[in-house]
ROKE-960107 format. One record per residue (C-alpha): residue number from 1; residue in three letters; chain; x, y, z. Coordinates in steps of 0.1 Angstrom, whole numbers, plus 2048, in hexadecimal, padded with zeros to 3 digits. Each point is the difference from the previous one (the first is absolute). Example, Ala and Ser with C-alpha at 12.3 -4.5 7.8 and 13.67 -1.06 7.14 Angstrom:
# residues 2
REC  seq  type  mol  east  north   up
REC    1   ALA    A   87B    7D3  84E
REC    2   SER    A   80E    822  7F9
# end
This chain:
# residues 616
REC  seq  type  mol  east  north   up
REC    1   MET    A   7AB    964  872
REC    2   LEU    A   81D    7EB  7F4
REC    3   ILE    A   7FD    7EC  81F
REC    4   ALA    A   7E0    7F9  7FA
REC    5   VAL    A   800    7F3  7DE
REC    6   VAL    A   81B    7E7  80A
REC    7   ALA    A   7EB    7F5  819
REC    8   LEU    A   7E3    7FB  7E7
REC    9   ILE    A   813    7EF  7ED
REC   10   LEU    A   810    7E7  81B
REC   11   ALA    A   7DD    7F9  807
REC   12   LEU    A   7F4    7F8  7E0
REC   13   GLY    A   81D    7E8  7F6
REC   14   VAL    A   7FC    7F1  822
REC   15   ALA    A   7DB    7FA  7F9
REC   16   SER    A   801    7F4  7DB
REC   17   ARG    A   81C    7E8  80C
REC   18   VAL    A   7E8    7F4  81A
REC   19   ILE    A   7E0    800  7E6
REC   20   ALA    A   815    7EF  7EA
REC   21   ASP    A   809    7E3  819
REC   22   ARG    A   7DE    7FD  805
REC   23   VAL    A   7F2    7F8  7DE
REC   24   GLY    A   81E    7ED  7F3
REC   25   ILE    A   809    81D  7E6
REC   26   PRO    A   825    810  801
REC   27   SER    A   803    81D  811
REC   28   VAL    A   80F    816  7E4
REC   29   LEU    A   7DE    806  7EC
REC   30   PHE    A   7EF    810  823
REC   31   LEU    A   822    811  802
REC   32   ILE    A   7FF    810  7DC
REC   33   ILE    A   7DB    804  800
REC   34   ALA    A   805    812  824
REC   35   GLY    A   817    819  7F1
REC   36   ILE    A   7EA    804  7E2
REC   37   ALA    A   7E5    80D  81B
REC   38   ILE    A   818    818  810
REC   39   GLY    A   813    80F  7E3
REC   40   PRO    A   7F3    81C  7E8
REC   41   GLU    A   7ED    7EF  7EC
REC   42   VAL    A   7E2    7F7  81B
REC   43   LEU    A   806    812  822
REC   44   GLY    A   81E    816  7F8
REC   45   ILE    A   810    7F8  826
REC   46   VAL    A   823    7F6  7F2
REC   47   THR    A   810    80E  7E2
REC   48   ARG    A   824    808  7F2
REC   49   ASP    A   802    81F  816
REC   50   THR    A   7F9    7F0  822
REC   51   PHE    A   825    7F2  806
REC   52   GLY    A   812    816  7ED
REC   53   GLY    A   822    7F6  7FD
REC   54   GLY    A   801    7E1  817
REC   55   LEU    A   7EB    7EB  7ED
REC   56   SER    A   81E    7F1  7EC
REC   57   ALA    A   814    7F9  821
REC   58   MET    A   7E2    7F3  813
REC   59   VAL    A   7F8    7E9  7E5
REC   60   GLY    A   827    7F9  7FB
REC   61   VAL    A   802    7F3  824
REC   62   SER    A   7DF    7EA  7FE
REC   63   VAL    A   80B    7EC  7E4
REC   64   ALA    A   81E    7F5  80E
REC   65   ILE    A   7F1    7F7  81A
REC   66   ILE    A   7E9    7E9  7EE
REC   67   LEU    A   81A    7F4  7ED
REC   68   PHE    A   816    7F7  81D
REC   69   GLU    A   7E3    7EF  810
REC   70   GLY    A   7FC    7F0  7DA
REC   71   GLY    A   827    7F8  7FF
REC   72   TYR    A   7FB    7F3  825
REC   73   HIS    A   7E7    7E7  7F8
REC   74   LEU    A   80D    7F3  7DD
REC   75   HIS    A   819    7E4  80F
REC   76   ARG    A   813    7EB  7EC
REC   77   HIS    A   7EF    7E1  803
REC   78   LYS    A   7E2    811  7EE
REC   79   LEU    A   81A    80A  7E2
REC   80   ARG    A   807    7DD  7FC
REC   81   ASP    A   7DD    7F6  7FA
REC   82   SER    A   802    80C  7DA
REC   83   PRO    A   825    812  7FB
REC   84   THR    A   7FF    7FE  7DE
REC   85   ALA    A   7DF    811  7FA
REC   86   LEU    A   806    81B  817
REC   87   LEU    A   821    809  7EF
REC   88   ARG    A   7F0    801  7E0
REC   89   LEU    A   7E4    816  80D
REC   90   THR    A   818    81B  812
REC   91   THR    A   818    7FD  7DF
REC   92   ILE    A   7F2    7FA  7DD
REC   93   GLY    A   7DF    804  811
REC   94   ALA    A   806    823  809
REC   95   LEU    A   814    808  7E0
REC   96   ILE    A   7E6    7F5  7EC
REC   97   THR    A   7E3    812  813
REC   98   TRP    A   813    823  802
REC   99   LEU    A   807    800  7D9
REC  100   GLY    A   7DC    7F2  7F8
REC  101   THR    A   7ED    819  811
REC  102   ALA    A   81A    81D  7F7
REC  103   VAL    A   7F2    7EE  7DB
REC  104   ALA    A   7E1    804  80A
REC  105   VAL    A   7FE    825  80E
REC  106   VAL    A   814    809  7E3
REC  107   TYR    A   7EA    7F7  7E7
REC  108   PHE    A   7D9    7FF  809
REC  109   LEU    A   80B    822  814
REC  110   GLU    A   816    810  7E4
REC  111   THR    A   81A    80B  81E
REC  112   SER    A   828    803  7FC
REC  113   LEU    A   813    7E1  808
REC  114   GLU    A   811    80F  81E
REC  115   VAL    A   7DE    803  812
REC  116   GLY    A   7F5    7E2  7F5
REC  117   LEU    A   822    7EE  80D
REC  118   LEU    A   7F3    814  823
REC  119   VAL    A   7E1    7F3  800
REC  120   GLY    A   80A    7DB  7F9
REC  121   ALA    A   819    803  81A
REC  122   LEU    A   7E2    808  81A
REC  123   LEU    A   7ED    7E7  7F7
REC  124   ILE    A   819    7E2  805
REC  125   ALA    A   7FB    803  824
REC  126   THR    A   7E3    7EC  80F
REC  127   GLY    A   80C    7FE  823
REC  128   PRO    A   7F6    7F5  828
REC  129   THR    A   7E9    818  801
REC  130   VAL    A   7E3    7F2  7EB
REC  131   ILE    A   80E    7D9  7FE
REC  132   GLY    A   801    7FF  827
REC  133   PRO    A   7DF    806  804
REC  134   ILE    A   7F2    7EB  7E7
REC  135   LEU    A   816    7E5  810
REC  136   GLN    A   7EC    804  820
REC  137   VAL    A   7E0    7F9  7F2
REC  138   VAL    A   80C    7E8  7E1
REC  139   THR    A   80E    7DE  807
REC  140   VAL    A   818    7F1  7E6
REC  141   ARG    A   81B    7E6  7FF
REC  142   ASP    A   821    80C  80E
REC  143   HIS    A   811    803  7DD
REC  144   VAL    A   7E4    819  7F6
REC  145   ALA    A   802    813  820
REC  146   ALA    A   829    801  7FD
REC  147   VAL    A   7FF    80F  7DE
REC  148   LEU    A   7E6    81A  805
REC  149   GLU    A   811    80C  81F
REC  150   GLY    A   820    7FA  7F3
REC  151   GLU    A   7FA    816  7E1
REC  152   GLY    A   7EF    81A  815
REC  153   VAL    A   820    808  814
REC  154   ILE    A   814    7FE  7E6
REC  155   ASN    A   7EF    810  7E4
REC  156   ASP    A   7F8    81F  816
REC  157   VAL    A   827    804  805
REC  158   THR    A   807    7FD  7DC
REC  159   ALA    A   7E5    81B  7F5
REC  160   ALA    A   807    819  81B
REC  161   ILE    A   825    801  7F7
REC  162   LEU    A   7F5    7FD  7D9
REC  163   VAL    A   7EA    81C  7FE
REC  164   VAL    A   818    819  80E
REC  165   VAL    A   81D    7F5  7EB
REC  166   VAL    A   7E4    7FF  7E2
REC  167   PHE    A   7FC    82C  808
REC  168   GLU    A   820    809  807
REC  169   VAL    A   812    7ED  7E3
REC  170   LEU    A   7E7    804  7E6
REC  171   ILE    A   7E9    81C  809
REC  172   VAL    A   817    817  811
REC  173   GLY    A   821    7F5  7F5
REC  174   SER    A   80E    7F4  7DF
REC  175   GLY    A   80C    7DD  806
REC  176   GLY    A   7FA    7E8  7EA
REC  177   VAL    A   7FB    7D9  80A
REC  178   PHE    A   81D    7F9  811
REC  179   ALA    A   800    81C  815
REC  180   LEU    A   7E1    7F2  809
REC  181   PHE    A   806    7DC  80E
REC  182   GLY    A   821    80B  80D
REC  183   ASP    A   7EE    81D  819
REC  184   PHE    A   7E5    7E4  804
REC  185   ALA    A   81E    7E7  80C
REC  186   ILE    A   80F    818  817
REC  187   ARG    A   7E5    80C  811
REC  188   LEU    A   7F1    7DD  802
REC  189   ALA    A   824    7F4  814
REC  190   ILE    A   7FE    820  813
REC  191   GLY    A   7DE    7F7  80F
REC  192   LEU    A   808    7DB  804
REC  193   GLY    A   822    808  80F
REC  194   VAL    A   7F2    819  81F
REC  195   GLY    A   7E3    7E6  803
REC  196   LEU    A   818    7E8  807
REC  197   LEU    A   818    811  817
REC  198   VAL    A   7DC    80D  814
REC  199   ALA    A   7F4    7DC  804
REC  200   ALA    A   826    7F5  80D
REC  201   ALA    A   803    81E  81B
REC  202   VAL    A   7DD    7F8  808
REC  203   TRP    A   807    7D8  804
REC  204   LEU    A   823    806  811
REC  205   VAL    A   7E9    81C  819
REC  206   LEU    A   7E7    7E2  807
REC  207   THR    A   815    7E2  805
REC  208   ARG    A   823    80F  811
REC  209   GLY    A   7F1    81E  812
REC  210   ARG    A   7F4    7FF  827
REC  211   LEU    A   7DC    807  7FC
REC  212   ALA    A   7EF    804  823
REC  213   PRO    A   7EC    7DF  7FF
REC  214   GLY    A   7DE    80D  808
REC  215   ASP    A   804    819  7E8
REC  216   ALA    A   810    7EA  7E6
REC  217   PRO    A   7DE    7FD  7E9
REC  218   LEU    A   7F8    827  804
REC  219   HIS    A   825    806  7F6
REC  220   SER    A   800    7E8  7E5
REC  221   ARG    A   7E0    813  7EC
REC  222   LEU    A   812    81F  805
REC  223   ILE    A   81D    7FA  7F3
REC  224   VAL    A   7F0    7EE  7E3
REC  225   LEU    A   7E9    81F  7FA
REC  226   ALA    A   820    81B  7FF
REC  227   ALA    A   815    7E8  7EA
REC  228   VAL    A   7E2    802  7E8
REC  229   VAL    A   804    827  805
REC  230   VAL    A   826    7FB  7F8
REC  231   ALA    A   800    7EA  7E8
REC  232   TYR    A   7E6    819  7EA
REC  233   GLY    A   811    821  80A
REC  234   GLY    A   828    7F1  800
REC  235   ALA    A   7FA    7F8  7DB
REC  236   GLU    A   7F0    821  7F6
REC  237   LEU    A   814    812  808
REC  238   VAL    A   81C    7EB  7ED
REC  239   ALA    A   7EA    7FF  7E1
REC  240   SER    A   7DE    809  7FB
REC  241   GLU    A   7E0    7E6  7FC
REC  242   THR    A   819    7E6  811
REC  243   GLY    A   7F0    7FF  820
REC  244   ILE    A   7E5    7E8  7F5
REC  245   ALA    A   81A    7E5  7F2
REC  246   ALA    A   812    804  823
REC  247   ALA    A   7E0    800  818
REC  248   ALA    A   7F8    7DB  7EA
REC  249   MET    A   821    7F5  806
REC  250   ALA    A   803    808  821
REC  251   GLY    A   7DE    7EC  807
REC  252   PHE    A   809    7E4  7EC
REC  253   ALA    A   824    7FC  815
REC  254   LEU    A   7F0    801  81A
REC  255   GLY    A   7E2    7EA  7FB
REC  256   ASN    A   81B    7E4  7F8
REC  257   VAL    A   816    7FD  821
REC  258   ASP    A   7F9    7F6  81F
REC  259   LEU    A   7F8    820  80D
REC  260   PRO    A   7F5    804  828
REC  261   HIS    A   7DC    808  80A
REC  262   HIS    A   7F4    7F5  7D9
REC  263   GLU    A   7DE    7FC  808
REC  264   ASP    A   7FB    81F  813
REC  265   VAL    A   811    814  7E2
REC  266   ILE    A   7E7    7EF  7E6
REC  267   ASP    A   7E4    80D  815
REC  268   PHE    A   80F    822  805
REC  269   LEU    A   807    802  7D5
REC  270   ASP    A   7DF    7F0  7FA
REC  271   ASP    A   7EB    81B  815
REC  272   LEU    A   818    81C  7F5
REC  273   SER    A   7F9    7F4  7D9
REC  274   VAL    A   7DD    801  803
REC  275   VAL    A   7FE    827  80E
REC  276   VAL    A   819    80E  7E8
REC  277   LEU    A   7EC    7E9  7E4
REC  278   SER    A   7E0    80E  80B
REC  279   PHE    A   80F    826  800
REC  280   VAL    A   813    7FB  7E0
REC  281   PHE    A   7E7    7F5  7EC
REC  282   VAL    A   7E2    814  807
REC  283   ALA    A   813    81F  800
REC  284   LEU    A   80C    7FA  7DA
REC  285   ALA    A   7E0    7F2  7F6
REC  286   ALA    A   7F3    820  80B
REC  287   LEU    A   819    814  7E5
REC  288   ILE    A   7EF    7EA  7DE
REC  289   ASP    A   7F6    81C  7EB
REC  290   PHE    A   7E3    7F0  7EC
REC  291   SER    A   804    81C  7E8
REC  292   ASP    A   825    7F4  7F8
REC  293   ILE    A   7ED    7DC  7FA
REC  294   LEU    A   7E4    80B  7EC
REC  295   ALA    A   816    815  7EA
REC  296   LEU    A   812    7DC  7F3
REC  297   GLY    A   7DE    7F7  7F2
REC  298   VAL    A   802    7DD  7EE
REC  299   ALA    A   824    800  7FD
REC  300   GLY    A   802    7FD  828
REC  301   VAL    A   7E7    7E1  7FD
REC  302   ALA    A   816    7F0  7E5
REC  303   ILE    A   821    803  816
REC  304   VAL    A   7ED    7F4  819
REC  305   ILE    A   7F8    7DD  7E9
REC  306   ALA    A   822    800  7F1
REC  307   ILE    A   811    7FE  824
REC  308   THR    A   7E4    7EA  816
REC  309   LEU    A   7F5    7E9  7E2
REC  310   ILE    A   821    7FD  7E9
REC  311   LEU    A   81F    80D  812
REC  312   ARG    A   7FB    7EE  821
REC  313   PRO    A   7F2    7DC  7F6
REC  314   ALA    A   820    803  7E4
REC  315   VAL    A   818    806  81C
REC  316   ILE    A   7F1    7E3  818
REC  317   TYR    A   7FE    7E9  7E4
REC  318   LEU    A   827    805  7F9
REC  319   SER    A   807    800  824
REC  320   THR    A   7F2    7E3  80A
REC  321   THR    A   805    7E7  7E2
REC  322   HIS    A   80A    7E0  80C
REC  323   GLU    A   7F9    807  822
REC  324   ARG    A   7E8    7F0  81A
REC  325   PHE    A   7E5    819  7FA
REC  326   THR    A   7E1    7F3  7F0
REC  327   ARG    A   7E9    80E  7E6
REC  328   ASN    A   7E8    80E  818
REC  329   GLU    A   81D    80F  818
REC  330   ARG    A   80E    80F  7E0
REC  331   LEU    A   7DF    811  7F8
REC  332   PHE    A   7FF    80E  824
REC  333   LEU    A   821    80D  801
REC  334   SER    A   7F8    810  7DF
REC  335   ALA    A   7E2    811  80B
REC  336   VAL    A   811    80C  820
REC  337   GLY    A   816    819  7FD
REC  338   PRO    A   7F3    822  80E
REC  339   ARG    A   818    81E  803
REC  340   GLY    A   801    814  824
REC  341   ILE    A   812    81A  814
REC  342   ILE    A   81F    803  7EA
REC  343   PRO    A   7F2    806  7E2
REC  344   ALA    A   7E6    81C  810
REC  345   SER    A   819    810  817
REC  346   VAL    A   81C    802  7E5
REC  347   ALA    A   7E6    80B  7E1
REC  348   THR    A   7F2    81B  816
REC  349   LEU    A   826    80C  808
REC  350   PHE    A   80C    803  7DA
REC  351   ALA    A   7DD    80A  7F2
REC  352   VAL    A   80C    81E  813
REC  353   GLU    A   824    801  7F6
REC  354   LEU    A   7F3    7FF  7DF
REC  355   GLN    A   7EB    81D  804
REC  356   ALA    A   81C    812  80C
REC  357   LEU    A   812    7FD  7E2
REC  358   GLY    A   7E2    80B  7E9
REC  359   ARG    A   7F4    7DE  7F6
REC  360   GLN    A   7DB    804  80A
REC  361   GLN    A   7F0    7E9  7EE
REC  362   GLU    A   819    7E4  802
REC  363   ALA    A   7FE    807  829
REC  364   GLN    A   7DA    7FC  7FB
REC  365   LEU    A   806    7E0  7E9
REC  366   LEU    A   817    7F1  81B
REC  367   ALA    A   7E9    803  81E
REC  368   GLY    A   7E1    7F7  7EC
REC  369   THR    A   80F    7DE  7F3
REC  370   VAL    A   812    7F9  81E
REC  371   PHE    A   7DF    806  816
REC  372   LEU    A   7E9    7F0  7E6
REC  373   ILE    A   811    7DD  804
REC  374   ILE    A   808    801  823
REC  375   PHE    A   7D3    80B  803
REC  376   ALA    A   7F6    7E3  7E4
REC  377   THR    A   81E    7E2  811
REC  378   VAL    A   7F5    806  821
REC  379   ILE    A   7DD    800  7FB
REC  380   LEU    A   7FC    7E1  7E5
REC  381   GLN    A   820    7ED  80B
REC  382   ALA    A   802    808  829
REC  383   GLY    A   7DF    803  804
REC  384   LEU    A   7F6    7E0  7ED
REC  385   ALA    A   81C    7EA  808
REC  386   PRO    A   7E9    7EA  81B
REC  387   GLN    A   7E9    7FF  7E1
REC  388   ILE    A   81B    7F7  7E7
REC  389   ALA    A   810    7E3  816
REC  390   ARG    A   7E0    7F0  808
REC  391   ALA    A   7F7    801  7DC
REC  392   LEU    A   823    7F2  7F4
REC  393   ASN    A   800    7E9  822
REC  394   VAL    A   824    80A  808
REC  395   SER    A   7F8    7FF  826
REC  396   PRO    A   805    7DE  809
REC  397   MET    A   7EA    7F1  81A
REC  398   ARG    A   80B    806  827
REC  399   THR    A   809    7E2  814
REC  400   LEU    A   7F7    80A  827
REC  401   ILE    A   812    7F0  81E
REC  402   ILE    A   7EF    806  81F
REC  403   GLY    A   81A    7FC  81A
REC  404   ALA    A   821    811  7FD
REC  405   GLY    A   812    7EA  819
REC  406   ARG    A   81A    7E8  7F8
REC  407   VAL    A   7F0    7EB  7E8
REC  408   GLY    A   7EE    81E  7ED
REC  409   LEU    A   820    811  7FB
REC  410   SER    A   814    7E2  7F8
REC  411   LEU    A   7DE    7F8  7E4
REC  412   ALA    A   7FF    826  7F6
REC  413   GLU    A   828    7FD  7F7
REC  414   ARG    A   7FE    7E0  7E9
REC  415   LEU    A   7DD    80B  7F1
REC  416   GLU    A   811    823  7F9
REC  417   ALA    A   81E    7EE  7EF
REC  418   ASP    A   7E9    7EF  7E9
REC  419   GLY    A   7F3    81F  7F5
REC  420   GLU    A   7DE    7FE  810
REC  421   ASN    A   7EE    820  80E
REC  422   VAL    A   802    7FE  827
REC  423   LEU    A   7EC    814  81B
REC  424   LEU    A   809    7F8  823
REC  425   VAL    A   7E0    807  81E
REC  426   ASP    A   80A    7FE  823
REC  427   SER    A   7F1    812  824
REC  428   ASP    A   821    801  812
REC  429   PRO    A   813    820  7F7
REC  430   ASP    A   822    7F2  807
REC  431   ALA    A   7F6    7E7  7E6
REC  432   VAL    A   7F5    818  7E8
REC  433   HIS    A   821    814  805
REC  434   ALA    A   816    7E3  7F9
REC  435   ALA    A   7EF    7FA  7E5
REC  436   ARG    A   803    81F  7F1
REC  437   LYS    A   81F    801  80B
REC  438   ARG    A   80B    7E1  7E6
REC  439   GLY    A   7F0    815  7E4
REC  440   PHE    A   7DC    7F0  7FE
REC  441   ARG    A   7E1    810  7FE
REC  442   VAL    A   7EA    7FB  823
REC  443   VAL    A   7DC    80E  808
REC  444   GLU    A   7FB    7FE  828
REC  445   GLY    A   7E2    7F4  809
REC  446   ASP    A   7EB    7E4  80D
REC  447   GLY    A   800    7E4  7E3
REC  448   SER    A   7E5    7F0  80B
REC  449   THR    A   7E8    81B  7FB
REC  450   ALA    A   7EF    808  7DC
REC  451   ALA    A   80A    827  806
REC  452   THR    A   825    7FA  7FF
REC  453   LEU    A   800    7E7  7E5
REC  454   LYS    A   7ED    818  7EC
REC  455   GLU    A   819    81C  807
REC  456   ALA    A   81E    7E3  7F5
REC  457   GLY    A   7EC    7FF  7E2
REC  458   ILE    A   7F1    7DC  801
REC  459   GLU    A   7E9    807  7E2
REC  460   ASN    A   81E    801  7E8
REC  461   THR    A   812    7E3  815
REC  462   LYS    A   805    7DE  7EC
REC  463   THR    A   80B    7ED  81F
REC  464   VAL    A   7FC    805  825
REC  465   ILE    A   819    7EE  819
REC  466   ALA    A   7FB    7FF  825
REC  467   THR    A   822    7FD  815
REC  468   THR    A   7F4    808  822
REC  469   PRO    A   809    7E9  81E
REC  470   ASP    A   7D9    804  80A
REC  471   ASP    A   7EF    7E3  7F1
REC  472   ASP    A   7DF    811  807
REC  473   VAL    A   809    81F  7EF
REC  474   ASN    A   80E    7F0  7E1
REC  475   LEU    A   7E0    7EE  7FE
REC  476   LEU    A   7F0    821  802
REC  477   VAL    A   816    80F  7E4
REC  478   CYS    A   7F7    7E0  7E4
REC  479   GLN    A   7DD    802  80A
REC  480   LEU    A   7FA    828  7F8
REC  481   ALA    A   817    7FC  7E5
REC  482   GLN    A   7EA    7E5  7EC
REC  483   THR    A   7DD    808  80B
REC  484   THR    A   803    823  801
REC  485   PHE    A   819    80A  7E4
REC  486   ASP    A   800    7E1  7EC
REC  487   THR    A   826    7FF  800
REC  488   GLU    A   80B    7E8  7E6
REC  489   THR    A   81E    7EE  813
REC  490   VAL    A   7FF    800  82B
REC  491   ALA    A   81C    7EB  811
REC  492   SER    A   808    801  824
REC  493   ARG    A   818    7F4  81A
REC  494   VAL    A   7F1    7E9  81B
REC  495   ASN    A   811    800  820
REC  496   HIS    A   7ED    7E5  812
REC  497   PRO    A   7FB    7DC  7E9
REC  498   ASP    A   7DD    7FD  810
REC  499   ASN    A   7F4    81E  7F1
REC  500   MET    A   80B    7F4  7DC
REC  501   ASP    A   7DA    7F0  7FA
REC  502   ALA    A   7EF    822  803
REC  503   PHE    A   81B    80F  7E9
REC  504   GLU    A   7F8    7E6  7E7
REC  505   ALA    A   7DA    800  806
REC  506   LEU    A   803    825  7F0
REC  507   GLY    A   816    7F2  7E1
REC  508   VAL    A   81D    817  80C
REC  509   GLN    A   824    7F5  7F6
REC  510   ALA    A   80B    7F7  824
REC  511   ILE    A   824    7FA  80B
REC  512   ASP    A   805    7EC  81E
REC  513   LEU    A   81E    810  810
REC  514   SER    A   80C    7E4  819
REC  515   MET    A   7FC    7E9  7DD
REC  516   ALA    A   811    81B  7E9
REC  517   THR    A   81E    804  819
REC  518   ALA    A   800    7D8  805
REC  519   TRP    A   802    7FC  7DB
REC  520   SER    A   819    81B  7FD
REC  521   LEU    A   819    7F1  81D
REC  522   GLU    A   7FD    7DD  7ED
REC  523   ASN    A   80B    80F  7DF
REC  524   VAL    A   81B    811  814
REC  525   LEU    A   80E    7DB  809
REC  526   GLU    A   7F7    7ED  7E9
REC  527   ARG    A   800    815  7DF
REC  528   PRO    A   81A    81D  80A
REC  529   SER    A   80C    808  7DD
REC  530   LEU    A   7D8    807  7F4
REC  531   SER    A   7F7    810  823
REC  532   ALA    A   81F    817  7FB
REC  533   TRP    A   7F8    806  7E1
REC  534   MET    A   7DA    805  809
REC  535   ASN    A   808    81C  817
REC  536   GLU    A   815    814  7E7
REC  537   LEU    A   7E2    805  7E5
REC  538   GLY    A   7FA    821  7F1
REC  539   ARG    A   826    804  809
REC  540   THR    A   813    7E7  7EA
REC  541   GLY    A   7E6    7E8  7F9
REC  542   ASP    A   7DB    802  7F6
REC  543   VAL    A   7E3    7E7  7FF
REC  544   GLN    A   7E2    812  7ED
REC  545   GLU    A   7E0    7EF  7F2
REC  546   ILE    A   7F0    811  7E4
REC  547   GLU    A   7E3    7F4  7E3
REC  548   VAL    A   811    7FD  7DC
REC  549   THR    A   7ED    81A  7EB
REC  550   ALA    A   818    800  7E5
REC  551   THR    A   7EB    7F2  7E2
REC  552   ASP    A   81B    7F4  7EA
REC  553   LEU    A   80C    7E7  81F
REC  554   VAL    A   7DF    7EC  805
REC  555   GLY    A   7FF    7E2  7F0
REC  556   HIS    A   827    7FC  804
REC  557   SER    A   811    7E7  811
REC  558   ILE    A   817    80B  81F
REC  559   ALA    A   81D    7F2  7EB
REC  560   GLU    A   7F6    80F  7E4
REC  561   VAL    A   800    823  813
REC  562   ASN    A   81C    7FB  813
REC  563   ALA    A   817    814  7F1
REC  564   GLU    A   7EA    81E  807
REC  565   ILE    A   805    7FC  822
REC  566   PRO    A   823    811  80D
REC  567   ASP    A   819    7F0  80D
REC  568   GLY    A   801    7FC  827
REC  569   CYS    A   7DE    7FE  7FF
REC  570   ILE    A   7EA    7E0  800
REC  571   VAL    A   7D6    7F7  7FD
REC  572   GLY    A   800    7ED  822
REC  573   LEU    A   7D9    7FB  801
REC  574   LEU    A   7E4    7FF  7E8
REC  575   THR    A   7DB    804  80A
REC  576   HIS    A   7E1    7FD  7EA
REC  577   LYS    A   7E0    811  7FB
REC  578   GLU    A   7F6    7E5  80F
REC  579   GLY    A   811    802  823
REC  580   ASP    A   816    7E4  7FB
REC  581   THR    A   823    807  806
REC  582   GLU    A   822    7EC  7FB
REC  583   VAL    A   822    801  7F5
REC  584   PRO    A   806    804  7DA
REC  585   THR    A   811    7EB  7E8
REC  586   GLY    A   80E    807  7DD
REC  587   ASP    A   7E0    7F3  7F4
REC  588   HIS    A   7EA    816  80F
REC  589   GLU    A   7EC    814  7EB
REC  590   LEU    A   7F7    825  80A
REC  591   ARG    A   7DC    80B  7FD
REC  592   PRO    A   7E6    818  807
REC  593   GLY    A   7FE    80C  822
REC  594   ASP    A   81C    7EB  80B
REC  595   ARG    A   815    80F  81C
REC  596   VAL    A   826    7FB  803
REC  597   THR    A   816    804  821
REC  598   PHE    A   823    80E  7F8
REC  599   LEU    A   81B    7F9  815
REC  600   GLY    A   827    810  7FC
REC  601   GLN    A   813    821  7FE
REC  602   SER    A   7EC    81D  808
REC  603   GLY    A   808    811  7DC
REC  604   ALA    A   7FD    7DF  7ED
REC  605   VAL    A   7DB    7FD  811
REC  606   ASP    A   7FA    826  7F9
REC  607   GLN    A   807    7F6  7D7
REC  608   ALA    A   7EC    7E0  800
REC  609   ILE    A   7DE    812  810
REC  610   LYS    A   808    81D  7E4
REC  611   ARG    A   800    7E6  7E4
REC  612   PHE    A   7E3    7E8  80F
REC  613   HIS    A   7EB    817  812
REC  614   PRO    A   808    822  7E9
REC  615   HIS    A   7EC    820  805
REC  616   ASP    A   7E8    810  7EA
# end
């Protein structure tokens, strides 16, 4: 019977993922619905007795795999996108969420402070189990995704350890604040230490060991899988509830070193996490007891409002102050903070522990509150995340590059460095693999067909650029983009000068490859310094053209606004609304609709853009 139940749960989980990908809605919504359907509230196929005492271990290992995979994808360059905001969110923000939730629970449910702190510790976590599926269907700028992903992994670890410490020190024991934070620090250090040791061992085996060449990719996957289990189990042997931290740390460490067969490991981890996520989320959703939730009454609604509409926005505001986030991106981060597996699994465990202590009412309160928050945030925040993103306009329009050859990849690298949201399309499997290996998002298919362009999301694309070595393909891509999909900007590489007229007749921004090469060579010979600097654009230097939208600067001369331009940056060109472009003098006045071109150091150009073209 147990095997049949597990098979059913896995089937429902995989089906939920397939349906979610097809309709563009985060899979967690379908997973929780599937779990409720087979749980005691509906069909009664899965109950608390179905797995006996093995559910805790199964969930623990599964969560370890998911957090290992989340840590593996959490590259250092992502963390550098918004390090200050992430640090605030996972320290001060986590503390505010913990204590604020505890106050709300104590006030509205009239329970003890210890139980309030226990619930608050649980609800710190968001986690990759809910954030990952959201980011698969919602495209946001890199610094927004980095904050969500980083918060998910780090706060899952924080919550998993903190809730155990609160229970053992404040509820079962009689320790105080110093014992609480001391125990937390010790467990965290144990988990991180074990994770680093396991990661170091795996790295040594994979880089210095003599794996059979033909079986090396398979052995790499198996060794990494063993590393997850060893990190989790080894840390748990030393101290309970430290395995989550060990798994996350091992994943982060291995994901940020040059590991052999990196792509094979990523594909394996992605597939494995889908399976375990499907199983765990459906299994835990089946354990939701609606009687515990309904027993909370109006107080439960008040707690949901306090956490989602007061605490979360306050934490996001404090964490992102003076950072690069727009107002709408702050609102999006405030509106998207769903809770996932860590609260669900640990709440189930400690509800049983409280019952064993004879605190039946507090056990029901704990389970009811946590599952209510999970249910509400998954439905309202994860389920509606695409709609929230569209309403707030935080999903940047995509730049679609057809052709992942040398020209396409070089262009993609430069556009990504400028903050563009780039997607490549190519029909050559080798080119697709090479592009993905360099970290780009790629769709494999014929970019000259409407079906492939639709799959690549051309409807939400602002720019289409054809870069293939075949002018016929490029011309067809441009025709489809303009006539079928009404793309705002269409550009193309033209390989043979005789074909320029055909592209220009379409109104395409065409670049004659031979002329571009000749111009570049002329620059190398006649203007070597400028040529060298231009080649470094996006690294040390930058050139950006923007419209002046800062109303307080309109009407002032270049000389007057010069103090607003950072050192290391100059206004190179001024383009008026009528279309004429000139090198400005100090007497030129900025007028509505003017566009300025900044040249200079990357950081200085970025600051100038923010001043002259501020976000809403």
